[in-house]
C-alpha positions in Angstrom: 107.2 35.6 64.5 109.8 33.8 62.4 111.0 30.4 63.8 114.5 31.6 63.5 113.8 34.4 65.9 113.5 31.8 68.6 117.0 30.5 68.1 119.6 30.6 70.8 121.5 33.7 69.6 121.0 36.6 67.3 123.0 38.6 64.9 119.9 40.5 63.7 119.7 42.1 60.3 117.4 45.0 60.0 115.0 45.4 57.2 113.7 48.8 56.0 110.0 48.7 56.6 107.5 49.8 54.0 103.9 50.6 54.7 103.0 47.0 53.8 105.5 45.3 55.9 104.0 43.4 58.9 105.2 44.0 62.4 106.9 40.5 62.6 108.9 41.3 59.5 110.8 44.3 61.0 113.9 42.2 61.9 115.3 38.9 60.9 117.9 36.6 62.5 120.9 36.6 60.2 123.6 34.5 61.8 124.9 32.9 65.0 128.6 33.2 65.9 129.7 30.8 68.7 132.1 32.3 71.2 133.7 29.0 72.2 134.5 28.2 75.8 133.1 31.3 77.4 131.4 30.8 80.7 129.2 33.1 82.8 127.9 36.5 82.3 128.6 38.6 79.2 128.5 42.4 79.5 128.9 45.2 77.0 130.0 45.2 73.4 131.9 47.6 71.1 132.9 47.6 67.4 135.8 48.7 65.3 133.8 49.4 62.1 136.9 49.8 59.9 138.3 46.4 60.7 134.8 45.0 61.2 135.7 43.5 64.6 133.4 43.1 67.6 134.8 43.3 71.1 132.9 41.3 73.8 133.3 42.0 77.5 133.3 38.4 78.8 132.8 39.3 82.4 132.4 35.8 83.8 135.4 34.6 81.8 137.7 37.5 82.8 138.5 38.1 79.1 137.7 40.2 76.1 136.6 38.4 73.0 137.5 39.6 69.5 135.1 38.6 66.7 135.8 38.9 63.0 132.4 40.1 61.6 133.4 39.4 58.0 134.4 35.8 58.6 131.9 35.4 61.4 134.3 33.8 63.7 136.2 34.4 67.0 139.8 35.6 66.4 140.9 35.5 70.1 140.1 35.8 73.7 142.3 38.3 75.5 142.8 37.2 79.1 143.8 39.1 82.2 140.8 41.4 82.8 139.0 41.1 86.2 135.3 41.2 85.4 135.3 43.4 82.3 132.1 45.4 82.0 132.6 48.4 79.7 134.4 48.4 76.4 134.7 51.1 73.7 136.7 51.8 70.6 138.3 55.2 70.2 138.7 55.5 66.4 140.7 58.7 66.3 143.5 57.2 68.4 142.9 53.6 67.4 142.6 52.4 71.0 140.3 49.9 72.6 139.3 50.9 76.2 138.2 48.3 78.7 136.8 49.0 82.2 137.0 46.2 84.8 134.7 45.9 87.8 136.9 43.4 89.7 139.8 45.7 90.2 138.5 49.2 89.2 140.9 49.7 86.3 140.5 51.0 82.8 143.0 49.6 80.3 143.6 50.5 76.7 144.9 48.3 73.9 146.4 49.2 70.5 143.8 48.7 67.8 146.2 47.3 65.2 147.6 44.4 67.2 145.6 44.5 70.5 148.7 44.8 72.6 148.4 46.6 76.0 149.3 50.2 75.9 148.4 51.5 79.3 146.2 51.4 82.4 144.7 53.6 85.0 143.3 52.8 88.4 140.0 54.6 88.9 138.1 52.9 91.7 135.6 50.2 92.5 133.2 48.9 89.9 134.6 50.6 86.7 131.7 50.2 84.4 130.3 51.8 81.2 132.6 53.5 78.7 131.7 56.1 76.1 133.8 57.9 73.5 133.2 61.5 72.6 134.3 61.5 68.9 134.2 65.3 68.8 136.9 65.8 71.4 138.4 62.3 71.4 137.7 62.0 75.1 136.8 58.7 76.8 134.3 58.9 79.7 134.1 56.0 82.3 131.5 55.5 85.0 132.8 54.0 88.3 132.7 53.8 92.1 130.1 55.1 94.4 129.4 58.0 92.1 131.7 59.5 89.4 132.4 59.9 85.7 136.1 60.0 84.8 137.0 61.9 81.6 140.2 60.7 79.9 142.2 61.9 77.0 141.4 59.4 74.3 145.0 59.4 72.9 147.0 59.0 76.1 144.5 57.7 78.7 145.4 60.5 81.0 142.6 61.5 83.4 141.7 65.1 82.7 138.6 65.6 84.7 136.2 63.9 87.2 132.5 64.6 87.6 131.0 63.6 90.9 127.6 62.0 91.2 125.4 61.0 94.2 125.7 57.3 93.5 127.1 54.8 91.0 126.3 55.7 87.3 124.9 53.1 85.0 124.3 53.8 81.3 125.0 57.4 80.2 124.9 59.3 77.0 126.9 62.2 75.6 125.5 64.9 73.4 127.2 65.1 70.1 126.4 68.7 69.4 126.0 70.0 73.0 127.8 69.9 76.3 125.4 67.8 78.3 125.8 64.3 79.6 122.7 62.3 80.8 123.4 59.5 83.3 121.2 57.0 85.0 121.8 56.9 88.7 119.5 54.2 89.9 120.4 54.2 93.6 119.6 57.9 93.7 116.4 57.2 91.7 117.0 59.8 89.0 118.5 60.7 85.7 121.5 63.1 86.3 121.8 66.0 83.8 125.5 67.1 83.7 127.1 70.2 82.3 130.5 69.0 81.0 132.0 72.5 80.8 131.1 73.1 84.5 131.9 69.5 85.5 128.9 69.1 87.7 125.3 67.9 87.8 122.8 70.6 87.0 119.6 68.7 87.1 117.8 65.6 88.3 114.9 64.0 86.4 112.8 61.2 87.6 109.6 59.3 86.8 107.7 59.0 90.1 107.0 55.4 91.1 109.7 53.9 88.9 113.1 52.6 89.9 116.1 50.6 88.6 116.8 52.8 85.6 119.8 51.1 83.9 119.8 51.4 80.1 119.6 54.7 78.2 119.6 56.1 74.6 119.4 59.5 73.1 117.7 61.1 70.1 119.5 64.4 70.3 117.9 65.9 67.1 114.4 65.4 68.5 115.3 66.3 72.1 114.3 62.8 73.4 116.0 60.7 76.0 115.0 57.0 76.3 115.3 55.6 79.8 114.2 52.0 80.6 113.2 51.2 84.2 113.1 47.6 85.5 110.7 48.3 88.4 108.2 48.5 86.9 109.3 47.5 83.3 108.6 50.7 81.4 110.2 52.9 78.7 110.1 56.5 79.7 110.8 59.1 77.0 112.0 62.4 78.4 111.8 65.8 76.7 115.3 67.1 77.1 114.2 70.7 76.7 111.4 70.5 79.3 113.1 67.9 81.5 109.9 65.9 81.9 108.4 62.6 80.7 106.8 63.2 77.3 105.6 59.6 76.8 105.9 56.2 78.3 104.9 52.6 77.6 105.4 49.2 79.2 108.3 47.1 77.9 110.1 43.8 78.6 111.6 42.7 81.9 115.2 43.0 83.1 116.3 45.4 80.4 120.0 46.2 80.1 120.5 47.9 76.8 118.4 50.3 74.6 119.3 51.9 71.3 117.8 54.5 69.0 117.8 53.8 65.3 117.7 57.3 63.7 117.2 56.0 60.2 114.0 54.1 61.0 112.9 56.1 64.0 112.9 53.0 66.1 113.9 52.0 69.6 115.4 48.6 70.4 115.2 47.2 74.0 117.1 44.1 74.9 115.9 42.3 78.0 117.1 39.4 80.2 113.6 37.8 80.2 114.6 36.7 76.7 113.1 39.3 74.5 114.1 42.1 72.1 111.4 44.8 71.9 111.1 47.0 68.9 109.3 50.3 69.4 108.3 52.4 66.5 108.1 56.2 66.6 105.4 57.8 64.4 104.4 61.4 64.5 105.8 61.9 67.9 104.0 58.9 69.4 105.5 55.5 70.3 104.1 52.0 69.9 105.6 48.5 70.4 105.8 47.0 66.9 107.3 43.6 67.7 108.8 41.4 70.4 111.4 38.9 69.3 112.1 35.9 71.4 115.8 35.5 72.2 117.2 33.6 75.2 116.8 34.0 79.0 119.6 36.1 80.3 120.5 37.6 76.9 120.2 41.2 77.8 123.4 43.0 76.5 123.4 44.1 72.9 124.9 46.7 70.5 123.2 48.4 67.6 125.8 49.6 65.0 124.3 52.1 62.4 127.4 51.9 60.2 126.9 48.2 59.8 123.1 48.2 60.0 123.2 45.4 62.4 122.2 44.6 66.0 124.4 42.2 67.9 123.0 40.3 70.9 125.2 38.5 73.4 124.0 35.2 74.6 125.6 33.4 77.6 126.3 29.7 77.6 123.4 27.6 78.8 123.0 23.8 79.2 124.8 22.4 76.1 124.7 25.6 74.1 127.9 27.6 74.0 128.0 31.4 74.4 127.3 33.2 71.1 126.7 36.5 69.3 
C-alpha cells in the first residue's frame, strides 16, 4: 500500500485497472483539503458538479461547509443548522437540500448564492436525502419511520411513505418505481413501491444486524447492503429478493458506493479503512484495503468527477479535512 494512503485525509483519484495492475494500485491519494475550524462529527456529502463544489454536513459544528474542488479550498461554512446529517443537490431546480437531526427540519438553499429559500418541519432525526433526477423529487428519511417525498422545485411535501422504524441509507431506482431502504431497528431492508406509497417487501440476512449503508447496481439487479454486526457486505438479487453473495468487510461502515465503470464497490469504515471490492463474472472479491483515519466513515463517490471524497474529522492537532 502506498505510504500516502496512510495520510490523515483522502481525496482519492481512481485509476483504471488493467490486467497487470496490482491490487494496491487501484486507488491513489490525490490531495488533502483542510476544512479549518470544524469540530466533531462530519456526516454526509453532496456535490454540485457544474460548479465543482462539495457540500459537507458538519454535524458537530452545526454548519454546512462549501468546498471549491477546482481551487481545493473551503469557500465558506454556512451556520445555523442544528446537527446537519443529509445533504443533496437538486440540479434541475438548482437547490441544495439539507436535513437536520437536531430540529427535524429540511431546508433548501439557492445554488447560485447559497441563500436560504425555504424550510419544512418534518419530524425528529431528519437524516438521509436523495434526489430523483427523473421526477425532480427529493426524498428525506426521518423520524421513527418515514420517507418524505418533496417537490424538488418548491420543497412542498407531496407524499409520505410510512416505515416500521427509522430509515438509514436508501436508494431510488432510476428506471423503475422501487425504493430500497435500510431499516436497522426492524432488522430488514424495506422494498417500497413508490406509486403505491407503501412497503411491499422485507428482505433480511439472518444473523446480521445494523444495516446502515446501501448502494444499487440497477442494471445487474444487485443491491449492496453493509451490516455492522457482523461486518459483512451482503449482495441482494433484486429480482429474487435473496442474498446472492456475501463477504466480510471492514468495521463501522457508514457509506458504500458502486462504481459502474469499473464494476467495483467502495466501503468506507470508521475503523479507518476504505475497502475496494471487485466484481468479476458475477463474483465479488476484496481487492484492496486502504488505511485512512479512525472515525473517517462518511464519503462520496462522484462518477462525473471520477473521484471519491472522504470526510475526516479533527483529531489531536490535525484539523478536519476532505
